[in-house]
PDB file of N, H, CA, C and O in Angstrom:
ATOM      1  N   MET A   1       9.421  19.931  -5.572  1.00  0.00           N
ATOM      2  CA  MET A   1       8.312  19.282  -4.903  1.00  0.00           C
ATOM      3  C   MET A   1       7.290  18.841  -5.942  1.00  0.00           C
ATOM      4  O   MET A   1       7.146  19.446  -7.005  1.00  0.00           O
ATOM      5  N   SER A   2       6.595  17.779  -5.602  1.00  0.00           N
ATOM      6  H   SER A   2       6.712  17.288  -4.739  1.00  0.00           H
ATOM      7  CA  SER A   2       5.511  17.292  -6.453  1.00  0.00           C
ATOM      8  C   SER A   2       4.402  16.769  -5.548  1.00  0.00           C
ATOM      9  O   SER A   2       4.573  16.651  -4.335  1.00  0.00           O
ATOM     10  N   THR A   3       3.279  16.464  -6.152  1.00  0.00           N
ATOM     11  H   THR A   3       3.140  16.560  -7.138  1.00  0.00           H
ATOM     12  CA  THR A   3       2.204  15.875  -5.359  1.00  0.00           C
ATOM     13  C   THR A   3       2.530  14.400  -5.116  1.00  0.00           C
ATOM     14  O   THR A   3       3.310  13.791  -5.847  1.00  0.00           O
ATOM     15  N   LEU A   4       1.932  13.860  -4.103  1.00  0.00           N
ATOM     16  H   LEU A   4       1.297  14.355  -3.509  1.00  0.00           H
ATOM     17  CA  LEU A   4       2.122  12.443  -3.812  1.00  0.00           C
ATOM     18  C   LEU A   4       1.671  11.597  -4.996  1.00  0.00           C
ATOM     19  O   LEU A   4       2.284  10.573  -5.299  1.00  0.00           O
ATOM     20  N   LEU A   5       0.619  12.012  -5.655  1.00  0.00           N
ATOM     21  H   LEU A   5       0.121  12.843  -5.409  1.00  0.00           H
ATOM     22  CA  LEU A   5       0.115  11.264  -6.804  1.00  0.00           C
ATOM     23  C   LEU A   5       1.143  11.209  -7.934  1.00  0.00           C
ATOM     24  O   LEU A   5       1.274  10.183  -8.601  1.00  0.00           O
ATOM     25  N   ASP A   6       1.865  12.297  -8.152  1.00  0.00           N
ATOM     26  H   ASP A   6       1.758  13.130  -7.610  1.00  0.00           H
ATOM     27  CA  ASP A   6       2.845  12.368  -9.242  1.00  0.00           C
ATOM     28  C   ASP A   6       4.226  11.832  -8.861  1.00  0.00           C
ATOM     29  O   ASP A   6       5.062  11.627  -9.741  1.00  0.00           O
ATOM     30  N   ALA A   7       4.481  11.605  -7.593  1.00  0.00           N
ATOM     31  H   ALA A   7       3.802  11.771  -6.878  1.00  0.00           H
ATOM     32  CA  ALA A   7       5.791  11.141  -7.130  1.00  0.00           C
ATOM     33  C   ALA A   7       6.035   9.696  -7.571  1.00  0.00           C
ATOM     34  O   ALA A   7       5.087   8.938  -7.780  1.00  0.00           O
ATOM     35  N   PRO A   8       7.302   9.322  -7.711  1.00  0.00           N
ATOM     36  CA  PRO A   8       7.612   7.945  -8.130  1.00  0.00           C
ATOM     37  C   PRO A   8       7.265   6.926  -7.042  1.00  0.00           C
ATOM     38  O   PRO A   8       7.214   7.254  -5.857  1.00  0.00           O
ATOM     39  N   ASP A   9       7.031   5.693  -7.469  1.00  0.00           N
ATOM     40  H   ASP A   9       7.073   5.427  -8.431  1.00  0.00           H
ATOM     41  CA  ASP A   9       6.755   4.599  -6.531  1.00  0.00           C
ATOM     42  C   ASP A   9       8.048   4.093  -5.902  1.00  0.00           C
ATOM     43  O   ASP A   9       9.131   4.244  -6.467  1.00  0.00           O
ATOM     44  N   ASN A  10       7.914   3.493  -4.725  1.00  0.00           N
ATOM     45  H   ASN A  10       7.034   3.371  -4.266  1.00  0.00           H
ATOM     46  CA  ASN A  10       8.984   2.768  -4.029  1.00  0.00           C
ATOM     47  C   ASN A  10      10.219   3.610  -3.712  1.00  0.00           C
ATOM     48  O   ASN A  10      11.341   3.104  -3.733  1.00  0.00           O
ATOM     49  N   ILE A  11      10.013   4.880  -3.421  1.00  0.00           N
ATOM     50  H   ILE A  11       9.101   5.291  -3.404  1.00  0.00           H
ATOM     51  CA  ILE A  11      11.087   5.785  -3.000  1.00  0.00           C
ATOM     52  C   ILE A  11      10.607   6.506  -1.747  1.00  0.00           C
ATOM     53  O   ILE A  11       9.433   6.864  -1.646  1.00  0.00           O
ATOM     54  N   VAL A  12      11.508   6.720  -0.792  1.00  0.00           N
ATOM     55  H   VAL A  12      12.461   6.430  -0.873  1.00  0.00           H
ATOM     56  CA  VAL A  12      11.140   7.425   0.440  1.00  0.00           C
ATOM     57  C   VAL A  12      10.894   8.900   0.112  1.00  0.00           C
ATOM     58  O   VAL A  12      11.723   9.560  -0.515  1.00  0.00           O
ATOM     59  N   LEU A  13       9.747   9.394   0.547  1.00  0.00           N
ATOM     60  H   LEU A  13       9.073   8.857   1.057  1.00  0.00           H
ATOM     61  CA  LEU A  13       9.322  10.768   0.309  1.00  0.00           C
ATOM     62  C   LEU A  13       9.015  11.439   1.636  1.00  0.00           C
ATOM     63  O   LEU A  13       8.567  10.784   2.576  1.00  0.00           O
ATOM     64  N   LYS A  14       9.252  12.733   1.718  1.00  0.00           N
ATOM     65  H   LYS A  14       9.617  13.266   0.954  1.00  0.00           H
ATOM     66  CA  LYS A  14       8.913  13.484   2.929  1.00  0.00           C
ATOM     67  C   LYS A  14       7.711  14.367   2.622  1.00  0.00           C
ATOM     68  O   LYS A  14       7.698  15.083   1.620  1.00  0.00           O
ATOM     69  N   ILE A  15       6.698  14.314   3.488  1.00  0.00           N
ATOM     70  H   ILE A  15       6.708  13.732   4.302  1.00  0.00           H
ATOM     71  CA  ILE A  15       5.525  15.170   3.326  1.00  0.00           C
ATOM     72  C   ILE A  15       5.916  16.582   3.745  1.00  0.00           C
ATOM     73  O   ILE A  15       6.280  16.815   4.898  1.00  0.00           O
ATOM     74  N   LYS A  16       5.841  17.529   2.798  1.00  0.00           N
ATOM     75  H   LYS A  16       5.546  17.339   1.862  1.00  0.00           H
ATOM     76  CA  LYS A  16       6.241  18.909   3.048  1.00  0.00           C
ATOM     77  C   LYS A  16       5.055  19.819   3.337  1.00  0.00           C
ATOM     78  O   LYS A  16       5.158  20.742   4.145  1.00  0.00           O
ATOM     79  N   GLU A  17       3.942  19.562   2.685  1.00  0.00           N
ATOM     80  H   GLU A  17       3.859  18.813   2.029  1.00  0.00           H
ATOM     81  CA  GLU A  17       2.799  20.450   2.834  1.00  0.00           C
ATOM     82  C   GLU A  17       1.529  19.704   2.454  1.00  0.00           C
ATOM     83  O   GLU A  17       1.545  18.806   1.612  1.00  0.00           O
ATOM     84  N   ILE A  18       0.431  20.092   3.090  1.00  0.00           N
ATOM     85  H   ILE A  18       0.418  20.821   3.774  1.00  0.00           H
ATOM     86  CA  ILE A  18      -0.875  19.538   2.743  1.00  0.00           C
ATOM     87  C   ILE A  18      -1.754  20.714   2.334  1.00  0.00           C
ATOM     88  O   ILE A  18      -2.099  21.560   3.159  1.00  0.00           O
ATOM     89  N   ILE A  19      -2.114  20.757   1.048  1.00  0.00           N
ATOM     90  H   ILE A  19      -1.833  20.069   0.378  1.00  0.00           H
ATOM     91  CA  ILE A  19      -2.899  21.867   0.507  1.00  0.00           C
ATOM     92  C   ILE A  19      -4.353  21.411   0.475  1.00  0.00           C
ATOM     93  O   ILE A  19      -4.841  20.897  -0.531  1.00  0.00           O
ATOM     94  N   ALA A  20      -5.025  21.612   1.590  1.00  0.00           N
ATOM     95  H   ALA A  20      -4.628  22.030   2.408  1.00  0.00           H
ATOM     96  CA  ALA A  20      -6.404  21.131   1.704  1.00  0.00           C
ATOM     97  C   ALA A  20      -7.103  21.911   2.807  1.00  0.00           C
ATOM     98  O   ALA A  20      -6.477  22.633   3.584  1.00  0.00           O
ATOM     99  N   GLY A  21      -8.395  21.747   2.847  1.00  0.00           N
ATOM    100  H   GLY A  21      -8.903  21.161   2.216  1.00  0.00           H
ATOM    101  CA  GLY A  21      -9.178  22.360   3.905  1.00  0.00           C
ATOM    102  C   GLY A  21      -8.984  21.627   5.226  1.00  0.00           C
ATOM    103  O   GLY A  21      -8.330  20.585   5.285  1.00  0.00           O
ATOM    104  N   SER A  22      -9.554  22.179   6.267  1.00  0.00           N
ATOM    105  H   SER A  22     -10.085  23.025   6.219  1.00  0.00           H
ATOM    106  CA  SER A  22      -9.359  21.608   7.608  1.00  0.00           C
ATOM    107  C   SER A  22      -9.926  20.190   7.717  1.00  0.00           C
ATOM    108  O   SER A  22      -9.357  19.360   8.426  1.00  0.00           O
ATOM    109  N   THR A  23     -11.020  19.898   7.038  1.00  0.00           N
ATOM    110  H   THR A  23     -11.483  20.572   6.462  1.00  0.00           H
ATOM    111  CA  THR A  23     -11.611  18.560   7.104  1.00  0.00           C
ATOM    112  C   THR A  23     -10.669  17.516   6.519  1.00  0.00           C
ATOM    113  O   THR A  23     -10.468  16.455   7.110  1.00  0.00           O
ATOM    114  N   ALA A  24     -10.094  17.815   5.363  1.00  0.00           N
ATOM    115  H   ALA A  24     -10.257  18.677   4.883  1.00  0.00           H
ATOM    116  CA  ALA A  24      -9.158  16.873   4.728  1.00  0.00           C
ATOM    117  C   ALA A  24      -7.893  16.714   5.570  1.00  0.00           C
ATOM    118  O   ALA A  24      -7.363  15.609   5.687  1.00  0.00           O
ATOM    119  N   LYS A  25      -7.409  17.802   6.153  1.00  0.00           N
ATOM    120  H   LYS A  25      -7.839  18.700   6.057  1.00  0.00           H
ATOM    121  CA  LYS A  25      -6.210  17.727   7.003  1.00  0.00           C
ATOM    122  C   LYS A  25      -6.464  16.855   8.226  1.00  0.00           C
ATOM    123  O   LYS A  25      -5.605  16.068   8.623  1.00  0.00           O
ATOM    124  N   ILE A  26      -7.636  16.996   8.816  1.00  0.00           N
ATOM    125  H   ILE A  26      -8.333  17.635   8.494  1.00  0.00           H
ATOM    126  CA  ILE A  26      -7.994  16.176   9.976  1.00  0.00           C
ATOM    127  C   ILE A  26      -8.104  14.710   9.571  1.00  0.00           C
ATOM    128  O   ILE A  26      -7.635  13.825  10.287  1.00  0.00           O
ATOM    129  N   LYS A  27      -8.721  14.460   8.424  1.00  0.00           N
ATOM    130  H   LYS A  27      -9.101  15.179   7.842  1.00  0.00           H
ATOM    131  CA  LYS A  27      -8.863  13.087   7.929  1.00  0.00           C
ATOM    132  C   LYS A  27      -7.485  12.450   7.735  1.00  0.00           C
ATOM    133  O   LYS A  27      -7.260  11.317   8.159  1.00  0.00           O
ATOM    134  N   LEU A  28      -6.564  13.178   7.096  1.00  0.00           N
ATOM    135  H   LEU A  28      -6.748  14.099   6.751  1.00  0.00           H
ATOM    136  CA  LEU A  28      -5.214  12.657   6.879  1.00  0.00           C
ATOM    137  C   LEU A  28      -4.480  12.436   8.201  1.00  0.00           C
ATOM    138  O   LEU A  28      -3.775  11.441   8.368  1.00  0.00           O
ATOM    139  N   SER A  29      -4.649  13.365   9.132  1.00  0.00           N
ATOM    140  H   SER A  29      -5.221  14.173   8.996  1.00  0.00           H
ATOM    141  CA  SER A  29      -4.022  13.208  10.444  1.00  0.00           C
ATOM    142  C   SER A  29      -4.571  11.983  11.176  1.00  0.00           C
ATOM    143  O   SER A  29      -3.817  11.245  11.809  1.00  0.00           O
ATOM    144  N   ASN A  30      -5.871  11.773  11.088  1.00  0.00           N
ATOM    145  H   ASN A  30      -6.484  12.373  10.574  1.00  0.00           H
ATOM    146  CA  ASN A  30      -6.482  10.596  11.717  1.00  0.00           C
ATOM    147  C   ASN A  30      -5.983   9.297  11.090  1.00  0.00           C
ATOM    148  O   ASN A  30      -5.944   8.258  11.749  1.00  0.00           O
ATOM    149  N   LEU A  31      -5.601   9.362   9.808  1.00  0.00           N
ATOM    150  H   LEU A  31      -5.633  10.206   9.273  1.00  0.00           H
ATOM    151  CA  LEU A  31      -5.031   8.195   9.136  1.00  0.00           C
ATOM    152  C   LEU A  31      -3.547   8.014   9.461  1.00  0.00           C
ATOM    153  O   LEU A  31      -2.949   6.995   9.117  1.00  0.00           O
ATOM    154  N   GLY A  32      -2.961   9.010  10.126  1.00  0.00           N
ATOM    155  H   GLY A  32      -3.447   9.838  10.406  1.00  0.00           H
ATOM    156  CA  GLY A  32      -1.548   8.924  10.496  1.00  0.00           C
ATOM    157  C   GLY A  32      -0.605   9.599   9.526  1.00  0.00           C
ATOM    158  O   GLY A  32       0.596   9.333   9.553  1.00  0.00           O
ATOM    159  N   LEU A  33      -1.117  10.469   8.666  1.00  0.00           N
ATOM    160  H   LEU A  33      -2.093  10.686   8.644  1.00  0.00           H
ATOM    161  CA  LEU A  33      -0.278  11.199   7.712  1.00  0.00           C
ATOM    162  C   LEU A  33      -0.186  12.658   8.128  1.00  0.00           C
ATOM    163  O   LEU A  33      -1.193  13.365   8.174  1.00  0.00           O
ATOM    164  N   ASN A  34       1.034  13.106   8.434  1.00  0.00           N
ATOM    165  H   ASN A  34       1.852  12.532   8.397  1.00  0.00           H
ATOM    166  CA  ASN A  34       1.256  14.464   8.910  1.00  0.00           C
ATOM    167  C   ASN A  34       2.453  15.084   8.206  1.00  0.00           C
ATOM    168  O   ASN A  34       3.308  14.373   7.678  1.00  0.00           O
ATOM    169  N   ILE A  35       2.510  16.414   8.200  1.00  0.00           N
ATOM    170  H   ILE A  35       1.815  16.992   8.629  1.00  0.00           H
ATOM    171  CA  ILE A  35       3.659  17.119   7.631  1.00  0.00           C
ATOM    172  C   ILE A  35       4.913  16.665   8.373  1.00  0.00           C
ATOM    173  O   ILE A  35       4.924  16.579   9.601  1.00  0.00           O
ATOM    174  N   GLY A  36       5.962  16.376   7.615  1.00  0.00           N
ATOM    175  H   GLY A  36       5.953  16.445   6.618  1.00  0.00           H
ATOM    176  CA  GLY A  36       7.223  15.914   8.186  1.00  0.00           C
ATOM    177  C   GLY A  36       7.384  14.406   8.186  1.00  0.00           C
ATOM    178  O   GLY A  36       8.487  13.903   8.402  1.00  0.00           O
ATOM    179  N   ASP A  37       6.301  13.672   7.946  1.00  0.00           N
ATOM    180  H   ASP A  37       5.405  14.080   7.771  1.00  0.00           H
ATOM    181  CA  ASP A  37       6.386  12.209   7.909  1.00  0.00           C
ATOM    182  C   ASP A  37       7.110  11.739   6.654  1.00  0.00           C
ATOM    183  O   ASP A  37       7.058  12.384   5.607  1.00  0.00           O
ATOM    184  N   TYR A  38       7.786  10.601   6.783  1.00  0.00           N
ATOM    185  H   TYR A  38       7.829  10.077   7.633  1.00  0.00           H
ATOM    186  CA  TYR A  38       8.422   9.940   5.646  1.00  0.00           C
ATOM    187  C   TYR A  38       7.545   8.780   5.203  1.00  0.00           C
ATOM    188  O   TYR A  38       7.189   7.917   6.005  1.00  0.00           O
ATOM    189  N   VAL A  39       7.203   8.765   3.934  1.00  0.00           N
ATOM    190  H   VAL A  39       7.492   9.466   3.282  1.00  0.00           H
ATOM    191  CA  VAL A  39       6.319   7.730   3.395  1.00  0.00           C
ATOM    192  C   VAL A  39       6.944   7.116   2.140  1.00  0.00           C
ATOM    193  O   VAL A  39       7.797   7.717   1.487  1.00  0.00           O
ATOM    194  N   ILE A  40       6.497   5.918   1.831  1.00  0.00           N
ATOM    195  H   ILE A  40       5.804   5.430   2.362  1.00  0.00           H
ATOM    196  CA  ILE A  40       6.851   5.268   0.568  1.00  0.00           C
ATOM    197  C   ILE A  40       5.540   5.000  -0.158  1.00  0.00           C
ATOM    198  O   ILE A  40       4.647   4.342   0.375  1.00  0.00           O
ATOM    199  N   LYS A  41       5.432   5.517  -1.382  1.00  0.00           N
ATOM    200  H   LYS A  41       6.157   6.052  -1.815  1.00  0.00           H
ATOM    201  CA  LYS A  41       4.251   5.224  -2.194  1.00  0.00           C
ATOM    202  C   LYS A  41       4.472   3.846  -2.797  1.00  0.00           C
ATOM    203  O   LYS A  41       5.315   3.670  -3.676  1.00  0.00           O
ATOM    204  N   VAL A  42       3.714   2.880  -2.322  1.00  0.00           N
ATOM    205  H   VAL A  42       3.029   3.023  -1.607  1.00  0.00           H
ATOM    206  CA  VAL A  42       3.892   1.496  -2.735  1.00  0.00           C
ATOM    207  C   VAL A  42       3.302   1.258  -4.116  1.00  0.00           C
ATOM    208  O   VAL A  42       3.911   0.594  -4.955  1.00  0.00           O
ATOM    209  N   ARG A  43       2.112   1.806  -4.347  1.00  0.00           N
ATOM    210  H   ARG A  43       1.617   2.346  -3.666  1.00  0.00           H
ATOM    211  CA  ARG A  43       1.459   1.538  -5.625  1.00  0.00           C
ATOM    212  C   ARG A  43       0.453   2.631  -5.948  1.00  0.00           C
ATOM    213  O   ARG A  43      -0.276   3.106  -5.078  1.00  0.00           O
ATOM    214  N   SER A  44       0.431   3.014  -7.198  1.00  0.00           N
ATOM    215  H   SER A  44       1.024   2.628  -7.905  1.00  0.00           H
ATOM    216  CA  SER A  44      -0.561   3.963  -7.692  1.00  0.00           C
ATOM    217  C   SER A  44      -0.884   3.585  -9.129  1.00  0.00           C
ATOM    218  O   SER A  44      -0.076   3.787 -10.035  1.00  0.00           O
ATOM    219  N   LYS A  45      -2.060   3.041  -9.321  1.00  0.00           N
ATOM    220  H   LYS A  45      -2.717   2.877  -8.584  1.00  0.00           H
ATOM    221  CA  LYS A  45      -2.495   2.669 -10.674  1.00  0.00           C
ATOM    222  C   LYS A  45      -3.450   3.732 -11.203  1.00  0.00           C
ATOM    223  O   LYS A  45      -3.844   4.648 -10.481  1.00  0.00           O
ATOM    224  N   LYS A  46      -3.815   3.596 -12.466  1.00  0.00           N
ATOM    225  H   LYS A  46      -3.495   2.852 -13.052  1.00  0.00           H
ATOM    226  CA  LYS A  46      -4.723   4.577 -13.065  1.00  0.00           C
ATOM    227  C   LYS A  46      -6.079   4.596 -12.366  1.00  0.00           C
ATOM    228  O   LYS A  46      -6.727   5.640 -12.286  1.00  0.00           O
ATOM    229  N   SER A  47      -6.502   3.455 -11.865  1.00  0.00           N
ATOM    230  H   SER A  47      -5.976   2.607 -11.930  1.00  0.00           H
ATOM    231  CA  SER A  47      -7.753   3.406 -11.114  1.00  0.00           C
ATOM    232  C   SER A  47      -7.466   2.828  -9.731  1.00  0.00           C
ATOM    233  O   SER A  47      -6.525   2.058  -9.543  1.00  0.00           O
ATOM    234  N   GLY A  48      -8.279   3.208  -8.794  1.00  0.00           N
ATOM    235  H   GLY A  48      -9.044   3.834  -8.947  1.00  0.00           H
ATOM    236  CA  GLY A  48      -8.114   2.698  -7.438  1.00  0.00           C
ATOM    237  C   GLY A  48      -7.288   3.625  -6.570  1.00  0.00           C
ATOM    238  O   GLY A  48      -6.800   4.654  -7.036  1.00  0.00           O
ATOM    239  N   PRO A  49      -7.131   3.256  -5.301  1.00  0.00           N
ATOM    240  CA  PRO A  49      -6.442   4.126  -4.342  1.00  0.00           C
ATOM    241  C   PRO A  49      -4.925   4.102  -4.498  1.00  0.00           C
ATOM    242  O   PRO A  49      -4.360   3.274  -5.213  1.00  0.00           O
ATOM    243  N   VAL A  50      -4.285   5.047  -3.798  1.00  0.00           N
ATOM    244  H   VAL A  50      -4.743   5.720  -3.218  1.00  0.00           H
ATOM    245  CA  VAL A  50      -2.829   5.103  -3.703  1.00  0.00           C
ATOM    246  C   VAL A  50      -2.446   4.377  -2.415  1.00  0.00           C
ATOM    247  O   VAL A  50      -2.935   4.723  -1.340  1.00  0.00           O
ATOM    248  N   LEU A  51      -1.575   3.372  -2.519  1.00  0.00           N
ATOM    249  H   LEU A  51      -1.178   3.091  -3.393  1.00  0.00           H
ATOM    250  CA  LEU A  51      -1.145   2.613  -1.351  1.00  0.00           C
ATOM    251  C   LEU A  51       0.172   3.171  -0.829  1.00  0.00           C
ATOM    252  O   LEU A  51       1.102   3.417  -1.597  1.00  0.00           O
ATOM    253  N   LEU A  52       0.240   3.369   0.489  1.00  0.00           N
ATOM    254  H   LEU A  52      -0.515   3.170   1.113  1.00  0.00           H
ATOM    255  CA  LEU A  52       1.402   3.972   1.134  1.00  0.00           C
ATOM    256  C   LEU A  52       1.891   3.129   2.285  1.00  0.00           C
ATOM    257  O   LEU A  52       1.145   2.334   2.857  1.00  0.00           O
ATOM    258  N   HIS A  53       3.148   3.311   2.616  1.00  0.00           N
ATOM    259  H   HIS A  53       3.754   3.956   2.152  1.00  0.00           H
ATOM    260  CA  HIS A  53       3.725   2.805   3.863  1.00  0.00           C
ATOM    261  C   HIS A  53       4.311   4.020   4.567  1.00  0.00           C
ATOM    262  O   HIS A  53       5.142   4.726   3.995  1.00  0.00           O
ATOM    263  N   ASN A  54       3.887   4.271   5.805  1.00  0.00           N
ATOM    264  H   ASN A  54       3.212   3.698   6.269  1.00  0.00           H
ATOM    265  CA  ASN A  54       4.404   5.410   6.568  1.00  0.00           C
ATOM    266  C   ASN A  54       5.604   4.948   7.380  1.00  0.00           C
ATOM    267  O   ASN A  54       5.462   4.174   8.327  1.00  0.00           O
ATOM    268  N   GLU A  55       6.782   5.423   7.008  1.00  0.00           N
ATOM    269  H   GLU A  55       6.897   6.052   6.239  1.00  0.00           H
ATOM    270  CA  GLU A  55       8.029   5.053   7.684  1.00  0.00           C
ATOM    271  C   GLU A  55       8.131   5.704   9.065  1.00  0.00           C
ATOM    272  O   GLU A  55       8.783   5.155   9.953  1.00  0.00           O
ATOM    273  N   THR A  56       7.505   6.853   9.257  1.00  0.00           N
ATOM    274  H   THR A  56       6.975   7.299   8.536  1.00  0.00           H
ATOM    275  CA  THR A  56       7.632   7.601  10.505  1.00  0.00           C
ATOM    276  C   THR A  56       6.936   6.907  11.669  1.00  0.00           C
ATOM    277  O   THR A  56       7.503   6.797  12.756  1.00  0.00           O
ATOM    278  N   ASN A  57       5.717   6.442  11.449  1.00  0.00           N
ATOM    279  H   ASN A  57       5.256   6.532  10.566  1.00  0.00           H
ATOM    280  CA  ASN A  57       4.978   5.824  12.550  1.00  0.00           C
ATOM    281  C   ASN A  57       4.673   4.349  12.307  1.00  0.00           C
ATOM    282  O   ASN A  57       3.800   3.776  12.960  1.00  0.00           O
ATOM    283  N   SER A  58       5.384   3.743  11.378  1.00  0.00           N
ATOM    284  H   SER A  58       6.093   4.208  10.848  1.00  0.00           H
ATOM    285  CA  SER A  58       5.343   2.297  11.128  1.00  0.00           C
ATOM    286  C   SER A  58       3.962   1.746  10.780  1.00  0.00           C
ATOM    287  O   SER A  58       3.655   0.593  11.085  1.00  0.00           O
ATOM    288  N   ILE A  59       3.130   2.569  10.141  1.00  0.00           N
ATOM    289  H   ILE A  59       3.379   3.505   9.893  1.00  0.00           H
ATOM    290  CA  ILE A  59       1.862   2.036   9.631  1.00  0.00           C
ATOM    291  C   ILE A  59       2.211   1.203   8.412  1.00  0.00           C
ATOM    292  O   ILE A  59       2.785   1.711   7.449  1.00  0.00           O
ATOM    293  N   SER A  60       1.866  -0.074   8.450  1.00  0.00           N
ATOM    294  H   SER A  60       1.399  -0.488   9.232  1.00  0.00           H
ATOM    295  CA  SER A  60       2.335  -0.964   7.393  1.00  0.00           C
ATOM    296  C   SER A  60       1.781  -0.600   6.025  1.00  0.00           C
ATOM    297  O   SER A  60       2.555  -0.413   5.087  1.00  0.00           O
ATOM    298  N   LYS A  61       0.476  -0.495   5.885  1.00  0.00           N
ATOM    299  H   LYS A  61      -0.153  -0.647   6.647  1.00  0.00           H
ATOM    300  CA  LYS A  61      -0.099  -0.094   4.605  1.00  0.00           C
ATOM    301  C   LYS A  61      -1.306   0.786   4.856  1.00  0.00           C
ATOM    302  O   LYS A  61      -2.072   0.591   5.799  1.00  0.00           O
ATOM    303  N   LEU A  62      -1.441   1.751   3.984  1.00  0.00           N
ATOM    304  H   LEU A  62      -0.819   1.909   3.217  1.00  0.00           H
ATOM    305  CA  LEU A  62      -2.514   2.720   4.101  1.00  0.00           C
ATOM    306  C   LEU A  62      -2.977   3.052   2.697  1.00  0.00           C
ATOM    307  O   LEU A  62      -2.150   3.218   1.801  1.00  0.00           O
ATOM    308  N   ALA A  63      -4.265   3.153   2.487  1.00  0.00           N
ATOM    309  H   ALA A  63      -4.937   3.018   3.215  1.00  0.00           H
ATOM    310  CA  ALA A  63      -4.806   3.499   1.173  1.00  0.00           C
ATOM    311  C   ALA A  63      -5.535   4.830   1.264  1.00  0.00           C
ATOM    312  O   ALA A  63      -6.366   5.039   2.147  1.00  0.00           O
ATOM    313  N   ILE A  64      -5.210   5.733   0.333  1.00  0.00           N
ATOM    314  H   ILE A  64      -4.534   5.564  -0.385  1.00  0.00           H
ATOM    315  CA  ILE A  64      -5.936   7.004   0.251  1.00  0.00           C
ATOM    316  C   ILE A  64      -6.361   7.211  -1.195  1.00  0.00           C
ATOM    317  O   ILE A  64      -5.761   6.668  -2.123  1.00  0.00           O
ATOM    318  N   GLY A  65      -7.401   8.001  -1.362  1.00  0.00           N
ATOM    319  H   GLY A  65      -7.888   8.442  -0.609  1.00  0.00           H
ATOM    320  CA  GLY A  65      -7.896   8.289  -2.701  1.00  0.00           C
ATOM    321  C   GLY A  65      -6.978   9.228  -3.461  1.00  0.00           C
ATOM    322  O   GLY A  65      -6.164   9.939  -2.871  1.00  0.00           O
ATOM    323  N   LYS A  66      -7.120   9.220  -4.760  1.00  0.00           N
ATOM    324  H   LYS A  66      -7.781   8.642  -5.239  1.00  0.00           H
ATOM    325  CA  LYS A  66      -6.286  10.069  -5.606  1.00  0.00           C
ATOM    326  C   LYS A  66      -6.516  11.555  -5.320  1.00  0.00           C
ATOM    327  O   LYS A  66      -5.581  12.350  -5.412  1.00  0.00           O
ATOM    328  N   GLY A  67      -7.737  11.933  -4.977  1.00  0.00           N
ATOM    329  H   GLY A  67      -8.496  11.286  -4.903  1.00  0.00           H
ATOM    330  CA  GLY A  67      -8.029  13.331  -4.655  1.00  0.00           C
ATOM    331  C   GLY A  67      -7.208  13.821  -3.466  1.00  0.00           C
ATOM    332  O   GLY A  67      -6.662  14.924  -3.497  1.00  0.00           O
ATOM    333  N   LEU A  68      -7.122  13.004  -2.418  1.00  0.00           N
ATOM    334  H   LEU A  68      -7.565  12.108  -2.392  1.00  0.00           H
ATOM    335  CA  LEU A  68      -6.300  13.372  -1.266  1.00  0.00           C
ATOM    336  C   LEU A  68      -4.819  13.347  -1.618  1.00  0.00           C
ATOM    337  O   LEU A  68      -4.059  14.202  -1.164  1.00  0.00           O
ATOM    338  N   ALA A  69      -4.405  12.381  -2.418  1.00  0.00           N
ATOM    339  H   ALA A  69      -5.023  11.686  -2.787  1.00  0.00           H
ATOM    340  CA  ALA A  69      -2.993  12.272  -2.805  1.00  0.00           C
ATOM    341  C   ALA A  69      -2.540  13.503  -3.586  1.00  0.00           C
ATOM    342  O   ALA A  69      -1.373  13.888  -3.509  1.00  0.00           O
ATOM    343  N   GLU A  70      -3.446  14.119  -4.334  1.00  0.00           N
ATOM    344  H   GLU A  70      -4.393  13.806  -4.396  1.00  0.00           H
ATOM    345  CA  GLU A  70      -3.107  15.330  -5.089  1.00  0.00           C
ATOM    346  C   GLU A  70      -2.912  16.544  -4.182  1.00  0.00           C
ATOM    347  O   GLU A  70      -2.307  17.534  -4.595  1.00  0.00           O
ATOM    348  N   LYS A  71      -3.414  16.476  -2.962  1.00  0.00           N
ATOM    349  H   LYS A  71      -3.905  15.672  -2.626  1.00  0.00           H
ATOM    350  CA  LYS A  71      -3.314  17.602  -2.032  1.00  0.00           C
ATOM    351  C   LYS A  71      -2.079  17.524  -1.133  1.00  0.00           C
ATOM    352  O   LYS A  71      -1.828  18.432  -0.341  1.00  0.00           O
ATOM    353  N   ILE A  72      -1.313  16.447  -1.253  1.00  0.00           N
ATOM    354  H   ILE A  72      -1.516  15.709  -1.897  1.00  0.00           H
ATOM    355  CA  ILE A  72      -0.127  16.259  -0.419  1.00  0.00           C
ATOM    356  C   ILE A  72       1.126  16.539  -1.252  1.00  0.00           C
ATOM    357  O   ILE A  72       1.381  15.865  -2.250  1.00  0.00           O
ATOM    358  N   LEU A  73       1.904  17.540  -0.832  1.00  0.00           N
ATOM    359  H   LEU A  73       1.697  18.088  -0.022  1.00  0.00           H
ATOM    360  CA  LEU A  73       3.140  17.873  -1.523  1.00  0.00           C
ATOM    361  C   LEU A  73       4.289  17.158  -0.830  1.00  0.00           C
ATOM    362  O   LEU A  73       4.413  17.197   0.394  1.00  0.00           O
ATOM    363  N   VAL A  74       5.132  16.500  -1.634  1.00  0.00           N
ATOM    364  H   VAL A  74       5.031  16.469  -2.628  1.00  0.00           H
ATOM    365  CA  VAL A  74       6.246  15.724  -1.098  1.00  0.00           C
ATOM    366  C   VAL A  74       7.545  16.090  -1.815  1.00  0.00           C
ATOM    367  O   VAL A  74       7.531  16.689  -2.890  1.00  0.00           O
ATOM    368  N   GLU A  75       8.658  15.718  -1.200  1.00  0.00           N
ATOM    369  H   GLU A  75       8.669  15.231  -0.327  1.00  0.00           H
ATOM    370  CA  GLU A  75       9.954  15.824  -1.847  1.00  0.00           C
ATOM    371  C   GLU A  75      10.728  14.557  -1.554  1.00  0.00           C
ATOM    372  O   GLU A  75      10.445  13.863  -0.577  1.00  0.00           O
ATOM    373  N   LEU A  76      11.709  14.248  -2.400  1.00  0.00           N
ATOM    374  H   LEU A  76      11.939  14.812  -3.193  1.00  0.00           H
ATOM    375  CA  LEU A  76      12.534  13.072  -2.170  1.00  0.00           C
ATOM    376  C   LEU A  76      13.335  13.252  -0.893  1.00  0.00           C
ATOM    377  O   LEU A  76      13.784  14.355  -0.581  1.00  0.00           O
ATOM    378  N   LYS A  77      13.509  12.168  -0.161  1.00  0.00           N
ATOM    379  H   LYS A  77      13.144  11.272  -0.414  1.00  0.00           H
ATOM    380  CA  LYS A  77      14.253  12.233   1.105  1.00  0.00           C
ATOM    381  C   LYS A  77      15.693  12.605   0.849  1.00  0.00           C
ATOM    382  O   LYS A  77      16.480  12.710   1.789  1.00  0.00           O
TER     383      LYS A  77
END
């Protein structure tokens, strides 16, 4: 397992765990990111947000900050 931030781009990943407080978990859930979802990290540059596509609920594009991306543990599908 690795964090979403460290995971490779353009590969299907499964969200295994969210290591964060209740506020961050609620924020991610409100954005449509939940444990068990399959996501593709579209882009992650040194600066700026991490862009995702959620395969589970068909959210076309979603941007989250690097701090939140570090709290999401993923594994390759």
